[in-house]
Structure formats: C-alpha cells, structure tokens
C-alpha angles and dihedrals in degrees: 000000000000120000113255121233094266092049093046092053091050093049096050104029110123104198117133096244130017137182111203110203097207118187123213113289093005097127099255094154090053090052091052091048094047092046092051091047089051091050091049088068087064108029140033117266089241089066092062126080122185120189119197133184100240138029089238092057092047091054091047092049093051090049093050092046091054090209118105093191095069109099108240119170145143114249090261093042091053092049092048089052093048094047100041098062103129096352141070121245123204113211124207109229097181130261138203093280092083132044124232089250092054093048091048091050091051092048091051091048091054099040091049086063088253092297096124123077112288111250115241091238095050100095093048091045094050092047089054090053093047094046090052096040092242133149124202121213095268090049088059090063093040091054092044089059088065098057137070115256135209111265106243118195094210127030125185123194118190126198089021092170089072095056119124129207094263092052090047090055088056091051090053089048091053093049121096138165096278097038124111116203122201111192119187127192151120119235088201088066098048102127106149103081089124088064094049101269113151116201087194088073088079091066090043091053093049090051098041095045099032086234124186114236118226125179138217109194105151108101120211097182113056134054121242100265091051092052093046092054092044093050091048091053101045096045087074089071105097099196100063144103109260114247137139123212115223139172134206090209108116093208108105095205125208126283126171142158123212118200103201141139116263095260090047091049091052094049092046092053091045091055094046089054096043093049088051089232091154137024133218094023126188122186111208126194141173099228131022094231090064096069099043095101094040091054091049091051094050092047091050087059092048094254110142107142100079118115114237118191137163112232090256092051092050094059110124094014131106135199137184090235126028122190113195107203129203096001091169091084092068126131084043115206121196115172112262094359119056110031096126113111094183092051090050090050089051089051092056090045090055090051094049094049092055087076121095104182112353129039116183119180123194123197138157090228143355113284135190091259094049091050089052092057089063089215110158111214112240122221114267134186112279109262095238089062093049098047094056092062108108126218136188122229090274091060094251122140112252 
C-alpha cells in the first residue's frame, strides 16, 4: 500500500526534531519503519537508536526492519545495555516482601525525579536493594543518567505519550548538537498516568527541542461509524492536540449500545457468540471483577476462545468486533488513584478504536461518556425471545 501524503511527509521530512501526532490506526509503526529504512540509505545502522514501549514491540520492529544492526530497545533495555558493558547487573524483579501498591508508589517516586511524596517503605526498600547489589528498572535509568553515551545521529521514540519525567531526562541526555529526534505519539491514547506517565511532556519536548509537529489522521483500521463515535467522545477532553480521525473506507461499520441489567448483558453476549453473529471478538472491560460472571457463563456453555482484555491490555491491538462490557463504571474513581476524568475518557477512546468493523457497548445505564459518543441505540430483539433459542454443544440452533 502506498504511503499517503501525511505519511510521506513524515518519512522524508529532514528537520532536526519532529513530533509525529499519530492517531489510532494511522500507520505510525509503518512510518517509523519506512523512515529508518530511508535513513539506512545514508547512514550506518549503528548510528540509529529506536526506543519502543514494550519488549514485544521492539522485537516486532526489528523483524520488520530486517536489519539486526539497528539498535532497538525499550528504555530499560537500552539502559541495561549501556550500563552492562564489561560488568554484570542484577535486576530486582519483586518478591513477596512488598505489595504491588508499594512497588507502584516507589516507581512513581523515582520516575517523577523524586518530586512526589516519598513512600513510607522507600528507605527500607532501597536498603534491601543496596545490601543485595540489586537495581530495579527505574534505577537502570537513574544510573544511565550518570554515564557518557554513544552519540547517535538519529533517535526514534515510540509511544511518546507514555513517557515519564525520568525517561525524558534520559532523552535530553542522549541529545547532542548533531542529533535528530523523531518522537511519535498520541495524547488521546495516554493511559498510564497511574505509572507516572505525563502527557504534558509532549508540549515540553516540542518547546525544549523546537520540534516540528506533523500529523497522521487517516485511519486504516476502523469503519466510519466507529471513528465518528470515537471522535465525538474524545473531543470533550480540553487538554489535547486537535485532530480528527477519518477513513476513506466507504463501509459504515456497525456501532450499538445496549442498556441492560448485568444478567441480561451476559445472556445477550452469550447468544451473539453462540449464533456466530460476529467473528474475531474481543471483550474489553475496566476492571477484572466485572467479567467474572460473564466468563463463568461462557465457560458453562463450552465457550473458551473469546479474547478478554482490560482497556490497558488492549492497547496496540485490533479486532474485527469489540464488545465493551460494563461501561457504566467509567469514569472509574478509586480513592487516591483514579480521579482523572480526561484519562478515563482516553481509556474508553482506546477501547473503542480497537474495533475494525463492529463496536458493541454494554452498560446498565446511560452515562456522561456514552452520551458524548452520540451513539443512538438501535432496536434489538427482546431478550426473552433470544434466550428461548436452543443450541446443541456445537453452538448450532436446534
């Protein structure tokens, strides 16, 4: 498939520093791959560094590049590589001495550059690491800030919206007079504030590096109705870069909201799956406890091959049909943790834009977010008619 005009500009633009505002499903990874391949006609692979958000994405990028000499790492992977030259590093991978909440609080304290309140457990935790000659993942970056780094000519940073302050300090450390940085991200998909990510870093980067802003707005994943509803939702976030996803695909797609009680939701989903109404289905949810009963129901009918993901787990994935389950809990508010309405709206936006053809949203009642989507519920068969349809163990109507 040919690059579109926006993609072509991003691949061949020669400014020193760039921020590529890449909407969901807009082909950002392809742009990064094509830009690196273009640069490889001019510079050695060893002069290029690409930093991705996950190990999985770094492996995929290397595979698609077809060049093993290009440096592709996560932030932590890069720091481990830089620090481990000639010596062994022992990494702390957690144990039963500390709770997940304690570890998260310590991570956020470190990756905020120690600007947040120091957790009570911090001194004891750090002593344990020091006594056992261990580094945690944030320590890798902290230690990497103290050393001299190879001067790369081109640096790529993917998923830039999920960068924290500590990682941004490393980016500044890696920069030099002849370096060109290409940062790619989407503020509308910033969903890791609870881990210390600061979407505001995008503006800081643009200011600090005098970066040119380019956009990718053409979506190649979702049908028109899905994009319309997603755009309607996310435009209510005030602190965002203005962009509107669009598609040239003439297929409208299928979007619907079902306002049903929990048991009715479960039975409705069961029957949709058993009738094979849709293919490649993913059920997305805000909290794991929400889908406990639904999973039990599906398993009792010998249905095991349905994808269940939290919104966070679904990031970067796509499915022909997405079922958003229990949408009434959003925006989710847990004391001291999730009090961010804009982040919650971004989370729902991420879930909606995983869908390619069908987007089905289930909720016990109409919420602020669901009103904002402007989705008009379509008429469906009354549940009592659906539930009396009988199936055999193969899922066939009898």
